[in-house]
C-alpha positions in Angstrom: 43.1 -65.5 -21.1 40.0 -64.4 -23.0 40.1 -62.7 -26.4 38.6 -59.5 -24.9 41.3 -59.3 -22.2 44.1 -60.0 -24.8 42.7 -57.2 -27.0 42.6 -54.8 -24.0 46.2 -55.5 -23.2 47.2 -55.1 -26.8 45.4 -51.8 -27.3 45.7 -50.3 -23.8 49.0 -48.4 -24.1 48.4 -47.2 -27.7 44.9 -45.8 -26.7 46.4 -44.1 -23.7 49.2 -42.5 -25.8 46.6 -41.4 -28.3 44.6 -39.7 -25.5 47.7 -38.0 -24.2 48.6 -36.9 -27.8 45.1 -35.5 -28.4 45.1 -33.5 -25.1 48.6 -32.2 -25.8 47.9 -31.0 -29.4 44.7 -29.3 -28.2 46.6 -27.2 -25.8 49.7 -26.3 -27.9 50.5 -24.8 -31.3 53.7 -26.9 -31.8 54.1 -27.0 -35.6 56.1 -30.2 -35.5 53.4 -32.4 -33.8 50.2 -32.6 -35.8 46.8 -33.3 -34.4 45.7 -36.9 -34.6 42.7 -36.1 -36.8 45.0 -34.2 -39.3 47.6 -37.0 -39.3 45.0 -39.7 -39.9 43.5 -37.6 -42.8 47.0 -37.3 -44.4 47.7 -41.0 -43.7 44.7 -42.3 -45.7 44.9 -39.7 -48.4 48.6 -40.4 -49.1 49.1 -44.1 -48.5 45.8 -45.5 -49.6 45.7 -43.7 -53.0 47.7 -44.5 -56.1 50.8 -44.3 -53.9 49.8 -47.6 -52.3 50.7 -49.4 -55.6 53.6 -47.2 -56.7 55.4 -47.0 -53.3 53.9 -49.2 -50.5 53.8 -52.5 -52.4 57.3 -52.1 -53.9 58.6 -51.4 -50.3 56.9 -54.5 -48.9 58.1 -56.6 -51.9 61.7 -55.6 -51.2 61.3 -56.2 -47.5 59.8 -59.7 -47.9 62.3 -60.7 -50.6 65.2 -59.7 -48.4 63.7 -61.5 -45.4 63.0 -64.6 -47.5 66.5 -64.8 -48.9 68.0 -64.2 -45.5 66.0 -67.1 -44.0 66.9 -69.5 -46.8 70.6 -68.6 -46.7 70.9 -68.2 -43.0 69.3 -71.6 -42.2 71.0 -73.5 -45.0 74.5 -72.2 -44.4 74.1 -72.1 -40.6 73.0 -75.8 -40.5 76.0 -76.9 -42.6 78.4 -74.8 -40.5 77.0 -76.0 -37.2 76.9 -79.7 -38.3 80.4 -79.9 -39.9 82.9 -78.9 -37.3 85.9 -78.3 -39.5 83.8 -75.9 -41.7 82.8 -74.0 -38.5 86.4 -73.7 -37.4 87.5 -72.5 -40.9 84.9 -69.9 -41.5 84.0 -68.6 -38.0 86.7 -65.8 -38.0 85.7 -64.6 -41.4 82.0 -64.5 -40.5 82.7 -62.6 -37.3 84.7 -60.0 -39.3 81.9 -59.6 -41.9 79.2 -59.5 -39.3 80.9 -56.6 -37.4 80.7 -54.3 -40.5 77.6 -52.1 -40.4 75.5 -52.8 -43.4 74.7 -49.2 -44.0 78.3 -48.4 -44.6 78.1 -50.8 -47.6 75.5 -48.6 -49.4 78.2 -46.7 -51.5 79.9 -49.9 -52.4 76.6 -51.6 -53.5 75.7 -48.5 -55.5 78.9 -48.8 -57.4 78.7 -52.5 -57.9 75.0 -53.0 -58.5 73.5 -49.6 -59.1 70.3 -47.9 -57.9 67.8 -50.6 -58.3 65.7 -53.2 -56.3 68.6 -55.7 -56.3 70.8 -53.3 -54.4 68.1 -52.7 -51.7 67.4 -56.4 -51.3 71.1 -57.2 -51.1 71.5 -54.6 -48.4 68.7 -56.2 -46.4 70.1 -59.7 -46.8 73.6 -58.6 -45.8 72.3 -57.4 -42.5 69.4 -59.9 -41.7 71.2 -63.1 -42.6 73.6 -62.9 -39.6 71.1 -63.3 -36.7 69.5 -66.2 -38.5 72.8 -67.8 -39.4 74.5 -67.5 -36.0 71.3 -68.6 -34.1 71.1 -71.6 -36.5 74.7 -72.5 -35.8 74.2 -72.2 -32.1 71.0 -74.3 -32.2 72.7 -77.1 -34.3 75.8 -77.3 -32.1 73.7 -77.5 -28.9 71.9 -80.7 -29.9 72.4 -83.5 -27.4 75.2 -85.9 -28.7 73.2 -88.8 -27.4 70.4 -88.0 -29.8 72.8 -87.7 -32.7 74.5 -91.0 -31.8 71.1 -92.7 -31.5 70.1 -91.4 -34.9 73.3 -92.9 -36.4 72.8 -96.2 -34.7 69.3 -96.7 -36.0 70.6 -96.1 -39.5 69.4 -92.6 -40.4 71.3 -91.0 -43.3 72.9 -87.6 -42.9 70.0 -86.0 -44.9 67.4 -87.7 -42.7 69.3 -86.7 -39.5 69.3 -83.1 -40.8 65.7 -83.2 -41.7 64.2 -85.1 -38.8 66.6 -84.3 -35.9 68.9 -81.3 -36.5 66.6 -78.7 -37.9 63.6 -79.5 -35.6 65.8 -79.4 -32.6 67.4 -76.1 -33.6 64.1 -74.5 -34.7 63.6 -72.6 -31.4 66.8 -70.7 -31.9 66.3 -70.3 -35.6 63.0 -68.6 -34.8 64.7 -66.4 -32.4 67.1 -65.3 -35.1 64.3 -64.7 -37.6 62.5 -62.5 -35.0 65.6 -60.4 -34.5 65.8 -60.0 -38.3 62.3 -58.6 -38.7 63.1 -55.2 -37.2 66.5 -55.1 -38.9 64.9 -55.7 -42.3 62.4 -52.9 -41.8 65.2 -50.5 -40.8 67.3 -51.4 -43.8 64.4 -51.2 -46.1 63.8 -47.6 -45.0 67.5 -46.6 -45.0 68.1 -48.0 -48.6 65.0 -46.1 -49.8 66.1 -42.8 -48.1 69.5 -42.7 -49.8 69.1 -44.6 -53.1 65.6 -44.6 -54.4 62.9 -42.7 -56.3 60.0 -44.6 -54.7 59.1 -46.4 -51.5 57.9 -45.5 -48.0 61.4 -44.4 -46.9 61.9 -42.2 -49.9 58.7 -40.3 -49.5 59.1 -40.0 -45.7 62.4 -38.2 -46.1 61.1 -36.3 -49.0 58.2 -35.0 -46.9 60.7 -34.0 -44.2 62.8 -32.0 -46.7 59.6 -30.2 -47.8 58.7 -29.5 -44.2 55.4 -31.4 -44.7 55.2 -32.5 -41.1 51.9 -34.3 -41.1 52.8 -36.2 -44.2 56.2 -37.1 -42.7 54.5 -38.5 -39.6 52.1 -40.5 -41.7 55.1 -42.3 -43.2 56.4 -43.1 -39.7 53.0 -44.3 -38.7 52.8 -46.6 -41.7 56.2 -48.1 -40.9 55.1 -48.7 -37.3 51.9 -50.5 -38.4 54.0 -52.6 -40.8 56.3 -53.6 -37.9 53.3 -54.5 -35.7 51.7 -56.6 -38.5 55.0 -58.4 -39.1 55.4 -59.2 -35.4 51.8 -60.5 -35.1 52.1 -62.7 -38.2 55.4 -64.0 -37.0 54.1 -64.9 -33.6 51.2 -66.8 -35.2 53.6 -68.7 -37.4 56.0 -69.4 -34.6 53.3 -70.9 -32.4 52.4 -73.4 -35.1 56.0 -74.3 -36.0 57.0 -74.6 -32.3 53.8 -76.1 -31.0 55.8 -79.2 -29.9 58.4 -77.1 -28.1 55.8 -75.1 -26.2 54.1 -78.3 -25.1 57.4 -79.7 -24.0 58.1 -76.6 -21.8 54.6 -76.8 -20.3 55.1 -80.4 -19.4 58.5 -79.6 -17.8 57.0 -76.8 -15.8 54.2 -79.1 -14.6 
């Protein structure tokens, strides 16, 4: 598929929606749906001013910190749990119980224990994002062919080498699936934490604009969050293609 065709597929629906939006706002006086030109004007004036440093960058920093910690914890703990059977049997009921608790309900508890600061917001993101990564890692590790594991033992690989050269690479497709699920969750939790317990950030100002009935400004925050989500997805897909190049090649050979 050519680059031009890929770009057309990527931008086709957004451009169509923009055209419908423009036509609709030109034929209505609905106060709650701003014209595209007015929205874009507010978007650049608000988020590409001094607020970019004071609000956008801190939000992105908390988002990436929470995601990074979730990946490290989820992969490390998930690999150990998946590799050591008795640990999996011991902790699986506890993990299922904790995973079932909605992270947003923990905001009052975290506010009492940690306070209103970046640590609380990052902790909230981690408590929600770590589970898809951890459980997918466990599933990936436990699904490795026993013949491969026995072969690795026979040729004399240490446990560390088996984990590095066999277990983690073999589980990487499912690990990547867990990380992909966590991207949207991290963005949601970033916004929620800033709406209820913050004095800065994209979520704080979006809800602040809504309370002040600044409709175009509110929509500009929503637009920014959507753009951040798209950028995260594109970057992740680029990263995933390089990490899983061997896996994609293997699937193509099997299909052939």
